[in-house]
Each structure stands twice: as C-alpha cells, then as structure tokens.
C-alpha positions as CSV (number, residue, x, y, z in Angstrom):
1,X,248.2,-98.2,-109.8
2,X,251.8,-97.1,-108.0
3,X,254.4,-96.4,-110.3
4,X,256.5,-96.2,-107.9
5,X,256.1,-99.9,-107.5
6,X,256.4,-100.8,-111.6
7,X,259.0,-98.4,-113.7
8,X,258.0,-100.0,-116.5
9,X,254.6,-98.5,-116.4
10,X,256.4,-95.7,-115.2
11,X,257.8,-95.0,-118.5
12,X,253.9,-96.0,-120.5
13,X,252.6,-93.0,-118.4
14,X,255.5,-91.0,-118.9
15,X,255.4,-92.1,-123.0
16,X,251.8,-90.8,-122.9
17,X,251.7,-88.3,-121.1
18,X,254.8,-86.3,-121.2
19,X,253.9,-86.0,-117.1
20,X,256.3,-87.6,-114.7
21,X,253.7,-86.0,-111.8
22,X,250.7,-87.8,-110.1
23,X,248.6,-88.6,-109.4
24,X,247.0,-89.8,-113.3
25,X,244.1,-91.2,-114.3
26,X,243.6,-92.9,-117.6
27,X,239.4,-92.9,-118.5
28,X,239.0,-94.5,-121.7
29,X,242.0,-93.4,-123.5
30,X,241.7,-89.7,-122.2
31,X,244.7,-88.7,-119.6
32,X,243.5,-86.2,-116.4
33,X,246.4,-85.0,-114.8
34,X,246.4,-84.1,-110.9
35,X,243.6,-84.6,-108.5
36,X,240.6,-83.1,-110.4
37,X,237.2,-84.8,-110.0
38,X,235.7,-81.9,-112.3
39,X,237.6,-82.9,-115.1
40,X,237.8,-87.3,-114.4
41,X,234.3,-87.1,-114.1
42,X,233.7,-85.0,-117.1
43,X,236.1,-88.0,-118.7
44,X,234.0,-90.8,-117.6
45,X,230.5,-89.0,-119.1
46,X,231.8,-89.1,-122.8
C-alpha cells in the first residue's frame, strides 16, 4: 500500500511502529522495517 496516498493508513503505521520511513512490511502482525529480505523470510516462516 502506498501510504503517501492514504494518510489514515500512514498514521496507523506510525502508531504501530513509531517509524515514518518506508518500506515497512507487516507479516502476521510483525513489522519489518526497511528492505530486509532475510527478516521478511524469517517472519513468513514463523
């Protein structure tokens, strides 16, 4: 989702992560900040 086009979603992400940077990926309720394929795969496997 492009949070630049959806201020409500941007606020939700900031509230949940405390971060304004992108990308941020939510996998099963766990947030991965930045582009980190290894952490993304780890989150998927859990």
